[in-house]
N, C-alpha and C positions, 0 to 999 in steps of 0.2 A: 504494500500500500504506500502511496506517495503522500508526502506532506505538501500542503498548499497554503500559501498566504493569500488571503482574499480581501479585497476592499469592496465593501458594499455601500451603496448609497444609503443614507440614513433612513429614508422612507421605506426602502426595500427591507432593510434590516428590521425596522419596527414592525412592519407587516408580517415578516417571517416569524418574529418572536411571538406575536399574538397568535398566529396559527399554530406554532409549535406547542404553546401552552394548552391548546384545545385538543390537539391530536395525539398528545402523549408520545412524541417522537423526538429523538435527540437531533440537534442541529446538523451534525455530520451526516447522519442517515438521510435526512430531509434533502440536503444539498446534493448528495450522491444520487438520490432518486430523481431529483429535478434535472440534473445534468444528463443522466441516462435517458430520461424522457426526451430532452431537447436534442440529444445526439440521434435518437431513433427518428425524430421528426425530420431533422436535416438529412439523414441518410435516405429517407423516403423521398424527400424533395429532390435530392440529387439524382436518385434513380429515375424519378418521373421525368426530369429534365433530360437525362441520357436517353431514355426510351423514346421521348418525343423527337429528339434529334435523330436517332437511328431510324425511326418510323418515316421521318421526312426524307431520309436518304434512300429508302427502298420504295417509297410511295409510287413513283413513276413505273418502276419495274413491276410492281404488283398490279398496277392498272394494265400494263401491257400484257401480262400473263392472263389476266381476267378477260381481256378483249380477245385474246387468242382462243381461250376456252369457248367463248361465246361464238366465235367464227366456226369452231369445230362442231359445236352443237347445231348450228344452222345448216351445216353441210350434210348432217345425218338426216 
């Protein structure tokens, strides 16, 4: 486990402390879970961006293949 020095804005710290007193969780666990959640969120966003980019790269080829299949069906 790594040690980390963290500077929080006063209002974020105050809100966190209020929540922690109500959920019965230590600060370290809370911050770890928050960062884990945020990491998953960004990984999904990055994956969606990558998939969109790759979809755009193959879109024309996909349409060409679809058109070819339609031509083959019309010939039968």
